[in-house]
N, CA, C, O and the ligand as a Tripos MOL2 file, in Angstrom:
@<TRIPOS>MOLECULE
protein
  285   283    72     0     0
PROTEIN
NO_CHARGES

@<TRIPOS>ATOM
      1 N          44.0580   11.7530  -60.2510 N.3       1 MET1
      2 CA         44.4090   12.7000  -61.2880 C.3       1 MET1
      3 C          45.8920   13.0490  -61.2470 C.2       1 MET1
      4 O          46.4770   13.2580  -60.1840 O.2       1 MET1
      5 N          46.5070   13.1070  -62.4990 N.am      2 ARG2
      6 CA         47.9640   13.3440  -62.5210 C.3       2 ARG2
      7 C          48.2380   14.5910  -63.4470 C.2       2 ARG2
      8 O          47.4890   14.8790  -64.3800 O.2       2 ARG2
      9 N          49.3470   15.2930  -63.1240 N.am      3 CYS3
     10 CA         49.8080   16.3980  -64.0570 C.3       3 CYS3
     11 C          50.2850   15.9040  -65.3610 C.2       3 CYS3
     12 O          51.1560   15.0350  -65.3720 O.2       3 CYS3
     13 N          49.8010   16.3730  -66.4680 N.am      4 THR4
     14 CA         50.1550   15.9300  -67.6710 C.3       4 THR4
     15 C          51.5050   16.4450  -68.1110 C.2       4 THR4
     16 O          52.0000   16.0410  -69.1630 O.2       4 THR4
     17 N          52.1170   17.3240  -67.3380 N.am      5 GLN5
     18 CA         53.4260   17.9190  -67.7440 C.3       5 GLN5
     19 C          54.5010   17.1640  -66.9760 C.2       5 GLN5
     20 O          55.4960   16.7360  -67.5600 O.2       5 GLN5
     21 N          54.2980   16.9910  -65.6050 N.am      6 CYS6
     22 CA         55.4450   16.3500  -64.8290 C.3       6 CYS6
     23 C          55.0830   15.0870  -64.2640 C.2       6 CYS6
     24 O          55.9000   14.4320  -63.6170 O.2       6 CYS6
     25 N          53.8150   14.6720  -64.4810 N.am      7 ASP7
     26 CA         53.3110   13.3370  -63.8060 C.3       7 ASP7
     27 C          53.1110   13.4380  -62.3130 C.2       7 ASP7
     28 O          52.8910   12.4340  -61.6360 O.2       7 ASP7
     29 N          53.1890   14.6800  -61.7900 N.am      8 GLY8
     30 CA         52.8950   14.8560  -60.4050 C.3       8 GLY8
     31 C          51.5370   14.4770  -59.9010 C.2       8 GLY8
     32 O          50.5730   14.5320  -60.6630 O.2       8 GLY8
     33 N          51.4110   14.0900  -58.6430 N.am      9 GLU9
     34 CA         50.0680   13.6930  -58.2140 C.3       9 GLU9
     35 C          49.3650   14.7810  -57.3210 C.2       9 GLU9
     36 O          48.1870   14.6680  -56.9850 O.2       9 GLU9
     37 N          50.1460   15.8210  -56.9660 N.am     10 ASP10
     38 CA         49.5840   16.6980  -56.0940 C.3      10 ASP10
     39 C          48.9460   17.9030  -56.7530 C.2      10 ASP10
     40 O          49.6550   18.8900  -56.9520 O.2      10 ASP10
     41 N          47.6350   17.9110  -57.1190 N.am     11 LEU11
     42 CA         47.0710   18.9420  -57.7920 C.3      11 LEU11
     43 C          46.0480   19.7260  -56.9200 C.2      11 LEU11
     44 O          45.1740   19.1260  -56.2950 O.2      11 LEU11
     45 N          46.1710   21.0480  -56.8910 N.am     12 GLU12
     46 CA         45.2470   21.7200  -55.9180 C.3      12 GLU12
     47 C          44.1240   22.4590  -56.8530 C.2      12 GLU12
     48 O          44.3980   22.9920  -57.9280 O.2      12 GLU12
     49 N          42.9180   22.4120  -56.3190 N.am     13 PRO13
     50 CA         41.7710   22.9130  -57.0750 C.3      13 PRO13
     51 C          41.8220   24.3810  -57.1220 C.2      13 PRO13
     52 O          42.3790   25.0060  -56.2190 O.2      13 PRO13
     53 N          41.2040   25.0370  -58.2470 N.am     14 GLY14
     54 CA         41.1060   26.5230  -58.1940 C.3      14 GLY14
     55 C          40.2460   26.7740  -59.5340 C.2      14 GLY14
     56 O          39.6680   25.8920  -60.1700 O.2      14 GLY14
     57 N          40.2720   28.0490  -59.8180 N.am     15 PHE15
     58 CA         39.4980   28.4540  -61.0340 C.3      15 PHE15
     59 C          40.1350   29.7260  -61.6620 C.2      15 PHE15
     60 O          40.9660   30.3910  -61.0430 O.2      15 PHE15
     61 N          39.7140   30.0380  -62.9140 N.am     16 ILE16
     62 CA         40.2230   31.1640  -63.6050 C.3      16 ILE16
     63 C          39.3350   32.4080  -63.3750 C.2      16 ILE16
     64 O          38.1620   32.4530  -63.7450 O.2      16 ILE16
     65 N          39.9810   33.4270  -62.7320 N.am     17 GLU17
     66 CA         39.1580   34.6530  -62.3720 C.3      17 GLU17
     67 C          38.9200   35.4690  -63.6220 C.2      17 GLU17
     68 O          39.7830   35.5370  -64.4970 O.2      17 GLU17
     69 N          37.7200   36.1100  -63.7180 N.am     18 ASP18
     70 CA         37.3590   37.0890  -64.6070 C.3      18 ASP18
     71 C          36.9070   38.3070  -63.8080 C.2      18 ASP18
     72 O          35.8840   38.3000  -63.1230 O.2      18 ASP18
     73 N          37.7760   39.4190  -63.9390 N.am     19 SER19
     74 CA         37.5260   40.5400  -63.1630 C.3      19 SER19
     75 C          36.9540   41.7410  -63.9390 C.2      19 SER19
     76 O          36.9320   42.8840  -63.4840 O.2      19 SER19
     77 N          36.4870   41.3760  -65.1650 N.am     20 GLY20
     78 CA         35.9170   42.4560  -66.0400 C.3      20 GLY20
     79 C          34.6170   43.0410  -65.4670 C.2      20 GLY20
     80 O          34.0520   42.5350  -64.4970 O.2      20 GLY20
     81 N          34.1670   44.1310  -66.1140 N.am     21 GLU21
     82 CA         32.9440   44.7140  -65.6710 C.3      21 GLU21
     83 C          31.7070   43.7680  -65.8710 C.2      21 GLU21
     84 O          31.6580   43.0680  -66.8830 O.2      21 GLU21
     85 N          30.7880   43.7310  -65.0090 N.am     22 HIS22
     86 CA         29.6080   42.9930  -65.0740 C.3      22 HIS22
     87 C          29.9020   41.4290  -64.9650 C.2      22 HIS22
     88 O          29.0300   40.5930  -65.2000 O.2      22 HIS22
     89 N          31.1360   41.1210  -64.6070 N.am     23 SER23
     90 CA         31.5710   39.7200  -64.4930 C.3      23 SER23
     91 C          31.0790   39.0810  -63.2230 C.2      23 SER23
     92 O          30.9560   39.7680  -62.2090 O.2      23 SER23
     93 N          30.7950   37.8090  -63.2320 N.am     24 LYS24
     94 CA         30.4240   37.1140  -62.0870 C.3      24 LYS24
     95 C          31.6380   36.7300  -61.2570 C.2      24 LYS24
     96 O          31.4470   36.2640  -60.1340 O.2      24 LYS24
     97 N          32.9060   36.8940  -61.7350 N.am     25 GLY25
     98 CA         34.0760   36.7400  -61.0380 C.3      25 GLY25
     99 C          34.8330   35.5460  -61.4600 C.2      25 GLY25
    100 O          35.9310   35.2870  -60.9670 O.2      25 GLY25
    101 N          34.2060   34.7220  -62.4710 N.am     26 TYR26
    102 CA         34.9510   33.5290  -62.9740 C.3      26 TYR26
    103 C          34.7850   33.4070  -64.4550 C.2      26 TYR26
    104 O          33.7340   33.7890  -64.9700 O.2      26 TYR26
    105 N          35.7320   32.9110  -65.1600 N.am     27 ALA27
    106 CA         35.7620   32.7370  -66.6290 C.3      27 ALA27
    107 C          34.8780   31.5490  -66.9270 C.2      27 ALA27
    108 O          34.7290   30.6760  -66.0720 O.2      27 ALA27
    109 N          34.3000   31.4810  -68.0740 N.am     28 ARG28
    110 CA         33.6230   30.2770  -68.5500 C.3      28 ARG28
    111 C          34.0760   29.9210  -69.9230 C.2      28 ARG28
    112 O          34.5970   30.7610  -70.6570 O.2      28 ARG28
    113 N          33.8700   28.6090  -70.2980 N.am     29 TRP29
    114 CA         34.2530   28.1260  -71.6470 C.3      29 TRP29
    115 C          32.9170   27.9560  -72.4610 C.2      29 TRP29
    116 O          31.9000   27.4560  -71.9810 O.2      29 TRP29
    117 N          33.0330   28.4170  -73.7240 N.am     30 ILE30
    118 CA         31.9760   28.3600  -74.6370 C.3      30 ILE30
    119 C          32.4440   27.5590  -75.9500 C.2      30 ILE30
    120 O          33.5220   27.8210  -76.4820 O.2      30 ILE30
    121 N          31.6080   26.6020  -76.4270 N.am     31 GLN31
    122 CA         31.9710   25.7950  -77.6000 C.3      31 GLN31
    123 C          31.9750   26.6130  -78.8040 C.2      31 GLN31
    124 O          31.1210   27.4850  -78.9610 O.2      31 GLN31
    125 N          32.8920   26.3840  -79.6680 N.am     32 GLY32
    126 CA         32.9370   26.9650  -81.0250 C.3      32 GLY32
    127 C          34.0720   28.1040  -80.9700 C.2      32 GLY32
    128 O          34.4090   28.6350  -79.9110 O.2      32 GLY32
    129 N          34.5900   28.4030  -82.1400 N.am     33 SER33
    130 CA         35.5130   29.4230  -82.3940 C.3      33 SER33
    131 C          35.0560   30.7880  -81.9610 C.2      33 SER33
    132 O          33.8620   31.0810  -82.0230 O.2      33 SER33
    133 N          35.9760   31.6460  -81.5190 N.am     34 LEU34
    134 CA         35.5180   32.9340  -81.1030 C.3      34 LEU34
    135 C          35.0810   33.8070  -82.2930 C.2      34 LEU34
    136 O          35.8620   34.0200  -83.2210 O.2      34 LEU34
    137 N          33.7970   34.3280  -82.2670 N.am     35 GLU35
    138 CA         33.3340   35.2360  -83.2530 C.3      35 GLU35
    139 C          33.0830   36.5720  -82.5260 C.2      35 GLU35
    140 O          32.5280   36.6380  -81.4290 O.2      35 GLU35
    141 N          33.5230   37.6040  -83.2040 N.am     36 ARG36
    142 CA         33.2900   38.9790  -82.4770 C.3      36 ARG36
    143 C          32.1710   39.8300  -83.3350 C.2      36 ARG36
    144 O          32.0150   39.7880  -84.5550 O.2      36 ARG36
    145 N          31.4950   40.5510  -82.4570 N.am     37 GLY37
    146 CA         30.4680   41.4850  -83.0720 C.3      37 GLY37
    147 C          30.9390   42.7390  -83.4120 C.2      37 GLY37
    148 O          32.1440   42.9910  -83.4150 O.2      37 GLY37
    149 N          29.9240   43.7000  -83.7510 N.am     38 LEU38
    150 CA         30.3000   45.0680  -84.2350 C.3      38 LEU38
    151 C          31.2060   45.7960  -83.2740 C.2      38 LEU38
    152 O          32.0790   46.5230  -83.7480 O.2      38 LEU38
    153 N          31.0830   45.6720  -81.9970 N.am     39 PHE39
    154 CA         31.8190   46.3990  -81.0350 C.3      39 PHE39
    155 C          32.9640   45.6070  -80.5070 C.2      39 PHE39
    156 O          33.5570   46.0090  -79.5050 O.2      39 PHE39
    157 N          33.3050   44.5420  -81.0940 N.am     40 GLY40
    158 CA         34.4570   43.7930  -80.6780 C.3      40 GLY40
    159 C          34.2470   42.7760  -79.6140 C.2      40 GLY40
    160 O          35.1450   42.0040  -79.2790 O.2      40 GLY40
    161 N          32.9930   42.7750  -79.0520 N.am     41 GLY41
    162 CA         32.7170   41.7300  -78.0220 C.3      41 GLY41
    163 C          32.5180   40.3930  -78.5760 C.2      41 GLY41
    164 O          32.2610   40.3050  -79.7770 O.2      41 GLY41
    165 N          32.6070   39.3020  -77.8310 N.am     42 ALA42
    166 CA         32.3790   37.9390  -78.3200 C.3      42 ALA42
    167 C          30.9270   37.7090  -78.5100 C.2      42 ALA42
    168 O          30.1070   38.0730  -77.6670 O.2      42 ALA42
    169 N          30.5910   37.0840  -79.6540 N.am     43 LYS43
    170 CA         29.1640   36.5960  -79.8400 C.3      43 LYS43
    171 C          28.9630   35.4640  -79.0170 C.2      43 LYS43
    172 O          29.7170   34.4960  -79.1150 O.2      43 LYS43
    173 N          27.9570   35.4870  -78.1580 N.am     44 ARG44
    174 CA         27.7870   34.3730  -77.1810 C.3      44 ARG44
    175 C          26.2910   34.1550  -76.8160 C.2      44 ARG44
    176 O          25.9570   33.3350  -75.9620 O.2      44 ARG44
    177 N          25.4250   34.9070  -77.4840 N.am     45 LEU45
    178 CA         24.1160   34.8180  -77.1200 C.3      45 LEU45
    179 C          23.5720   33.3830  -77.3910 C.2      45 LEU45
    180 O          23.8380   32.7950  -78.4390 O.2      45 LEU45
    181 N          22.8270   32.8600  -76.4410 N.am     46 GLY46
    182 CA         22.1970   31.5580  -76.5970 C.3      46 GLY46
    183 C          23.1520   30.3440  -76.5150 C.2      46 GLY46
    184 O          22.7390   29.1990  -76.6980 O.2      46 GLY46
    185 N          24.4420   30.6340  -76.2330 N.am     47 LYS47
    186 CA         25.4890   29.5090  -76.1940 C.3      47 LYS47
    187 C          25.5180   29.1020  -74.7310 C.2      47 LYS47
    188 O          25.3340   29.9090  -73.8190 O.2      47 LYS47
    189 N          25.7640   27.7870  -74.5510 N.am     48 THR48
    190 CA         26.0440   27.1720  -73.3320 C.3      48 THR48
    191 C          27.2960   27.5610  -72.6460 C.2      48 THR48
    192 O          28.3510   27.4740  -73.2750 O.2      48 THR48
    193 N          27.2920   27.9780  -71.4340 N.am     49 ARG49
    194 CA         28.5800   28.3260  -70.8100 C.3      49 ARG49
    195 C          28.9010   27.2850  -69.7800 C.2      49 ARG49
    196 O          28.0870   26.8820  -68.9490 O.2      49 ARG49
    197 N          30.1810   26.8630  -69.8920 N.am     50 TRP50
    198 CA         30.7460   25.8130  -69.0370 C.3      50 TRP50
    199 C          31.6090   26.3440  -68.0270 C.2      50 TRP50
    200 O          32.4290   27.2220  -68.2930 O.2      50 TRP50
    201 N          31.4530   25.7990  -66.7370 N.am     51 ILE51
    202 CA         32.2510   26.3530  -65.6830 C.3      51 ILE51
    203 C          33.6040   25.6480  -65.8100 C.2      51 ILE51
    204 O          33.6930   24.4440  -66.0500 O.2      51 ILE51
    205 N          34.6580   26.4670  -65.6350 N.am     52 ILE52
    206 CA         36.0840   25.8080  -65.7330 C.3      52 ILE52
    207 C          36.6470   25.5790  -64.3790 C.2      52 ILE52
    208 O          36.7280   26.4820  -63.5460 O.2      52 ILE52
    209 N          37.0570   24.2930  -64.1610 N.am     53 ASP53
    210 CA         37.8200   23.9830  -63.0290 C.3      53 ASP53
    211 C          39.2090   23.8520  -63.3730 C.2      53 ASP53
    212 O          39.5140   23.0750  -64.2770 O.2      53 ASP53
    213 N          40.2070   24.6010  -62.6890 N.am     54 ALA54
    214 CA         41.5680   24.6650  -62.9370 C.3      54 ALA54
    215 C          42.3350   24.1520  -61.7740 C.2      54 ALA54
    216 O          42.3060   24.6730  -60.6580 O.2      54 ALA54
    217 N          43.0300   23.0910  -62.1010 N.am     55 PHE55
    218 CA         43.8340   22.3860  -61.0330 C.3      55 PHE55
    219 C          45.3490   22.6970  -61.1380 C.2      55 PHE55
    220 O          45.9500   22.3870  -62.1670 O.2      55 PHE55
    221 N          45.9430   23.2610  -60.1720 N.am     56 ARG56
    222 CA         47.4090   23.6030  -60.3430 C.3      56 ARG56
    223 C          48.2010   22.5370  -59.7510 C.2      56 ARG56
    224 O          47.9500   22.0210  -58.6620 O.2      56 ARG56
    225 N          49.2790   22.1930  -60.6030 N.am     57 CYS57
    226 CA         50.1960   21.1750  -60.0070 C.3      57 CYS57
    227 C          51.0880   21.9040  -59.0280 C.2      57 CYS57
    228 O          51.6590   22.9500  -59.3380 O.2      57 CYS57
    229 N          51.2010   21.3250  -57.8230 N.am     58 VAL58
    230 CA         52.0760   21.9150  -56.8080 C.3      58 VAL58
    231 C          53.4940   21.8330  -57.1140 C.2      58 VAL58
    232 O          54.2680   22.6490  -56.6130 O.2      58 VAL58
    233 N          53.9350   20.8420  -57.9580 N.am     59 ARG59
    234 CA         55.3850   20.6100  -58.2970 C.3      59 ARG59
    235 C          55.8700   21.6080  -59.3900 C.2      59 ARG59
    236 O          56.9270   22.2210  -59.2470 O.2      59 ARG59
    237 N          55.0720   21.7590  -60.4880 N.am     60 CYS60
    238 CA         55.5170   22.5400  -61.6140 C.3      60 CYS60
    239 C          54.5760   23.7250  -61.9540 C.2      60 CYS60
    240 O          54.8810   24.4920  -62.8680 O.2      60 CYS60
    241 N          53.5540   23.8740  -61.3080 N.am     61 SER61
    242 CA         52.5800   24.8900  -61.5490 C.3      61 SER61
    243 C          51.8580   24.8160  -62.8950 C.2      61 SER61
    244 O          51.2190   25.7750  -63.3270 O.2      61 SER61
    245 N          51.9730   23.6820  -63.5320 N.am     62 HIS62
    246 CA         51.1010   23.5790  -64.7110 C.3      62 HIS62
    247 C          49.5890   23.5240  -64.3270 C.2      62 HIS62
    248 O          49.1980   23.0590  -63.2560 O.2      62 HIS62
    249 N          48.8090   24.0170  -65.2480 N.am     63 LEU63
    250 CA         47.3640   24.0130  -65.0160 C.3      63 LEU63
    251 C          46.6430   22.9470  -65.6850 C.2      63 LEU63
    252 O          46.9170   22.7850  -66.8740 O.2      63 LEU63
    253 N          45.7650   22.1780  -65.1500 N.am     64 GLU64
    254 CA         44.9710   21.2220  -65.7600 C.3      64 GLU64
    255 C          43.5780   21.7740  -65.8060 C.2      64 GLU64
    256 O          42.9970   22.0450  -64.7550 O.2      64 GLU64
    257 N          43.0120   21.9540  -66.9830 N.am     65 LEU65
    258 CA         41.6040   22.5040  -66.9830 C.3      65 LEU65
    259 C          40.6440   21.5330  -67.3990 C.2      65 LEU65
    260 O          40.8850   20.7220  -68.2930 O.2      65 LEU65
    261 N          39.5140   21.5940  -66.7510 N.am     66 PHE66
    262 CA         38.4450   20.7220  -67.0290 C.3      66 PHE66
    263 C          37.1140   21.6790  -67.0550 C.2      66 PHE66
    264 O          37.0270   22.7150  -66.3970 O.2      66 PHE66
    265 N          36.1030   21.1740  -67.9100 N.am     67 VAL67
    266 CA         34.8590   22.1290  -67.7850 C.3      67 VAL67
    267 C          33.6810   21.2040  -67.4300 C.2      67 VAL67
    268 O          33.7350   19.9960  -67.6590 O.2      67 VAL67
    269 N          32.6750   21.7670  -66.8960 N.am     68 ARG68
    270 CA         31.4290   21.1260  -66.6380 C.3      68 ARG68
    271 C          30.3130   22.0510  -66.9420 C.2      68 ARG68
    272 O          30.4590   23.2510  -66.7100 O.2      68 ARG68
    273 N          29.1400   21.5640  -67.4750 N.am     69 PRO69
    274 CA         28.0450   22.4130  -67.8550 C.3      69 PRO69
    275 C          27.6210   23.1690  -66.6980 C.2      69 PRO69
    276 O          27.6400   22.6640  -65.5750 O.2      69 PRO69
    277 N          27.2220   24.4040  -66.9220 N.am     70 LYS70
    278 CA         26.7700   25.2230  -65.8540 C.3      70 LYS70
    279 C          25.3050   24.7320  -65.3980 C.2      70 LYS70
    280 O          24.4140   24.4930  -66.2140 O.2      70 LYS70
    281 N          25.1650   24.6140  -64.0880 N.am     71 ASP71
    282 CA         23.8900   24.1690  -63.5900 C.3      71 ASP71
    283 C          22.8940   25.2400  -63.3850 C.2      71 ASP71
    284 O          21.7710   24.9670  -62.9620 O.2      71 ASP71
    285 ZN         53.2930   19.1220  -62.7940 Zn       72 ZN72
@<TRIPOS>BOND
     1     1     2 1
     2     2     3 1
     3     3     4 2
     4     3     5 am
     5     5     6 1
     6     6     7 1
     7     7     8 2
     8     7     9 am
     9     9    10 1
    10    10    11 1
    11    11    12 2
    12    11    13 am
    13    13    14 1
    14    14    15 1
    15    15    16 2
    16    15    17 am
    17    17    18 1
    18    18    19 1
    19    19    20 2
    20    19    21 am
    21    21    22 1
    22    22    23 1
    23    23    24 2
    24    23    25 am
    25    25    26 1
    26    26    27 1
    27    27    28 2
    28    27    29 am
    29    29    30 1
    30    30    31 1
    31    31    32 2
    32    31    33 am
    33    33    34 1
    34    34    35 1
    35    35    36 2
    36    35    37 am
    37    37    38 1
    38    38    39 1
    39    39    40 2
    40    39    41 am
    41    41    42 1
    42    42    43 1
    43    43    44 2
    44    43    45 am
    45    45    46 1
    46    46    47 1
    47    47    48 2
    48    47    49 am
    49    49    50 1
    50    50    51 1
    51    51    52 2
    52    51    53 am
    53    53    54 1
    54    54    55 1
    55    55    56 2
    56    55    57 am
    57    57    58 1
    58    58    59 1
    59    59    60 2
    60    59    61 am
    61    61    62 1
    62    62    63 1
    63    63    64 2
    64    63    65 am
    65    65    66 1
    66    66    67 1
    67    67    68 2
    68    67    69 am
    69    69    70 1
    70    70    71 1
    71    71    72 2
    72    71    73 am
    73    73    74 1
    74    74    75 1
    75    75    76 2
    76    75    77 am
    77    77    78 1
    78    78    79 1
    79    79    80 2
    80    79    81 am
    81    81    82 1
    82    82    83 1
    83    83    84 2
    84    83    85 am
    85    85    86 1
    86    86    87 1
    87    87    88 2
    88    87    89 am
    89    89    90 1
    90    90    91 1
    91    91    92 2
    92    91    93 am
    93    93    94 1
    94    94    95 1
    95    95    96 2
    96    95    97 am
    97    97    98 1
    98    98    99 1
    99    99   100 2
   100    99   101 am
   101   101   102 1
   102   102   103 1
   103   103   104 2
   104   103   105 am
   105   105   106 1
   106   106   107 1
   107   107   108 2
   108   107   109 am
   109   109   110 1
   110   110   111 1
   111   111   112 2
   112   111   113 am
   113   113   114 1
   114   114   115 1
   115   115   116 2
   116   115   117 am
   117   117   118 1
   118   118   119 1
   119   119   120 2
   120   119   121 am
   121   121   122 1
   122   122   123 1
   123   123   124 2
   124   123   125 am
   125   125   126 1
   126   126   127 1
   127   127   128 2
   128   127   129 am
   129   129   130 1
   130   130   131 1
   131   131   132 2
   132   131   133 am
   133   133   134 1
   134   134   135 1
   135   135   136 2
   136   135   137 am
   137   137   138 1
   138   138   139 1
   139   139   140 2
   140   139   141 am
   141   141   142 1
   142   142   143 1
   143   143   144 2
   144   143   145 am
   145   145   146 1
   146   146   147 1
   147   147   148 2
   148   147   149 am
   149   149   150 1
   150   150   151 1
   151   151   152 2
   152   151   153 am
   153   153   154 1
   154   154   155 1
   155   155   156 2
   156   155   157 am
   157   157   158 1
   158   158   159 1
   159   159   160 2
   160   159   161 am
   161   161   162 1
   162   162   163 1
   163   163   164 2
   164   163   165 am
   165   165   166 1
   166   166   167 1
   167   167   168 2
   168   167   169 am
   169   169   170 1
   170   170   171 1
   171   171   172 2
   172   171   173 am
   173   173   174 1
   174   174   175 1
   175   175   176 2
   176   175   177 am
   177   177   178 1
   178   178   179 1
   179   179   180 2
   180   179   181 am
   181   181   182 1
   182   182   183 1
   183   183   184 2
   184   183   185 am
   185   185   186 1
   186   186   187 1
   187   187   188 2
   188   187   189 am
   189   189   190 1
   190   190   191 1
   191   191   192 2
   192   191   193 am
   193   193   194 1
   194   194   195 1
   195   195   196 2
   196   195   197 am
   197   197   198 1
   198   198   199 1
   199   199   200 2
   200   199   201 am
   201   201   202 1
   202   202   203 1
   203   203   204 2
   204   203   205 am
   205   205   206 1
   206   206   207 1
   207   207   208 2
   208   207   209 am
   209   209   210 1
   210   210   211 1
   211   211   212 2
   212   211   213 am
   213   213   214 1
   214   214   215 1
   215   215   216 2
   216   215   217 am
   217   217   218 1
   218   218   219 1
   219   219   220 2
   220   219   221 am
   221   221   222 1
   222   222   223 1
   223   223   224 2
   224   223   225 am
   225   225   226 1
   226   226   227 1
   227   227   228 2
   228   227   229 am
   229   229   230 1
   230   230   231 1
   231   231   232 2
   232   231   233 am
   233   233   234 1
   234   234   235 1
   235   235   236 2
   236   235   237 am
   237   237   238 1
   238   238   239 1
   239   239   240 2
   240   239   241 am
   241   241   242 1
   242   242   243 1
   243   243   244 2
   244   243   245 am
   245   245   246 1
   246   246   247 1
   247   247   248 2
   248   247   249 am
   249   249   250 1
   250   250   251 1
   251   251   252 2
   252   251   253 am
   253   253   254 1
   254   254   255 1
   255   255   256 2
   256   255   257 am
   257   257   258 1
   258   258   259 1
   259   259   260 2
   260   259   261 am
   261   261   262 1
   262   262   263 1
   263   263   264 2
   264   263   265 am
   265   265   266 1
   266   266   267 1
   267   267   268 2
   268   267   269 am
   269   269   270 1
   270   270   271 1
   271   271   272 2
   272   271   273 am
   273   273   274 1
   274   274   275 1
   275   275   276 2
   276   275   277 am
   277   277   278 1
   278   278   279 1
   279   279   280 2
   280   279   281 am
   281   281   282 1
   282   282   283 1
   283   283   284 2
@<TRIPOS>SUBSTRUCTURE
     1 MET1         2 RESIDUE 1 A MET
     2 ARG2         6 RESIDUE 1 A ARG
     3 CYS3        10 RESIDUE 1 A CYS
     4 THR4        14 RESIDUE 1 A THR
     5 GLN5        18 RESIDUE 1 A GLN
     6 CYS6        22 RESIDUE 1 A CYS
     7 ASP7        26 RESIDUE 1 A ASP
     8 GLY8        30 RESIDUE 1 A GLY
     9 GLU9        34 RESIDUE 1 A GLU
    10 ASP10       38 RESIDUE 1 A ASP
    11 LEU11       42 RESIDUE 1 A LEU
    12 GLU12       46 RESIDUE 1 A GLU
    13 PRO13       50 RESIDUE 1 A PRO
    14 GLY14       54 RESIDUE 1 A GLY
    15 PHE15       58 RESIDUE 1 A PHE
    16 ILE16       62 RESIDUE 1 A ILE
    17 GLU17       66 RESIDUE 1 A GLU
    18 ASP18       70 RESIDUE 1 A ASP
    19 SER19       74 RESIDUE 1 A SER
    20 GLY20       78 RESIDUE 1 A GLY
    21 GLU21       82 RESIDUE 1 A GLU
    22 HIS22       86 RESIDUE 1 A HIS
    23 SER23       90 RESIDUE 1 A SER
    24 LYS24       94 RESIDUE 1 A LYS
    25 GLY25       98 RESIDUE 1 A GLY
    26 TYR26      102 RESIDUE 1 A TYR
    27 ALA27      106 RESIDUE 1 A ALA
    28 ARG28      110 RESIDUE 1 A ARG
    29 TRP29      114 RESIDUE 1 A TRP
    30 ILE30      118 RESIDUE 1 A ILE
    31 GLN31      122 RESIDUE 1 A GLN
    32 GLY32      126 RESIDUE 1 A GLY
    33 SER33      130 RESIDUE 1 A SER
    34 LEU34      134 RESIDUE 1 A LEU
    35 GLU35      138 RESIDUE 1 A GLU
    36 ARG36      142 RESIDUE 1 A ARG
    37 GLY37      146 RESIDUE 1 A GLY
    38 LEU38      150 RESIDUE 1 A LEU
    39 PHE39      154 RESIDUE 1 A PHE
    40 GLY40      158 RESIDUE 1 A GLY
    41 GLY41      162 RESIDUE 1 A GLY
    42 ALA42      166 RESIDUE 1 A ALA
    43 LYS43      170 RESIDUE 1 A LYS
    44 ARG44      174 RESIDUE 1 A ARG
    45 LEU45      178 RESIDUE 1 A LEU
    46 GLY46      182 RESIDUE 1 A GLY
    47 LYS47      186 RESIDUE 1 A LYS
    48 THR48      190 RESIDUE 1 A THR
    49 ARG49      194 RESIDUE 1 A ARG
    50 TRP50      198 RESIDUE 1 A TRP
    51 ILE51      202 RESIDUE 1 A ILE
    52 ILE52      206 RESIDUE 1 A ILE
    53 ASP53      210 RESIDUE 1 A ASP
    54 ALA54      214 RESIDUE 1 A ALA
    55 PHE55      218 RESIDUE 1 A PHE
    56 ARG56      222 RESIDUE 1 A ARG
    57 CYS57      226 RESIDUE 1 A CYS
    58 VAL58      230 RESIDUE 1 A VAL
    59 ARG59      234 RESIDUE 1 A ARG
    60 CYS60      238 RESIDUE 1 A CYS
    61 SER61      242 RESIDUE 1 A SER
    62 HIS62      246 RESIDUE 1 A HIS
    63 LEU63      250 RESIDUE 1 A LEU
    64 GLU64      254 RESIDUE 1 A GLU
    65 LEU65      258 RESIDUE 1 A LEU
    66 PHE66      262 RESIDUE 1 A PHE
    67 VAL67      266 RESIDUE 1 A VAL
    68 ARG68      270 RESIDUE 1 A ARG
    69 PRO69      274 RESIDUE 1 A PRO
    70 LYS70      278 RESIDUE 1 A LYS
    71 ASP71      282 RESIDUE 1 A ASP
    72 ZN72       285 GROUP 0 **** ****
């Protein structure tokens, strides 16, 4: 794997934190544009959540994001 910004080869694994209330501690990706409900929250019922893997380039700090289906 290479950094798409600087072509560096040293990428360290990590993830995007979500510290919101009732959060599991990590952010997830959901397919489709964001739609918001009556109270401003995202409509996400019944949608598949994907785990986000975020790799940080050690040279330039660019993040490379990949998702995988939640198991
Ligand atoms: Zn880089």
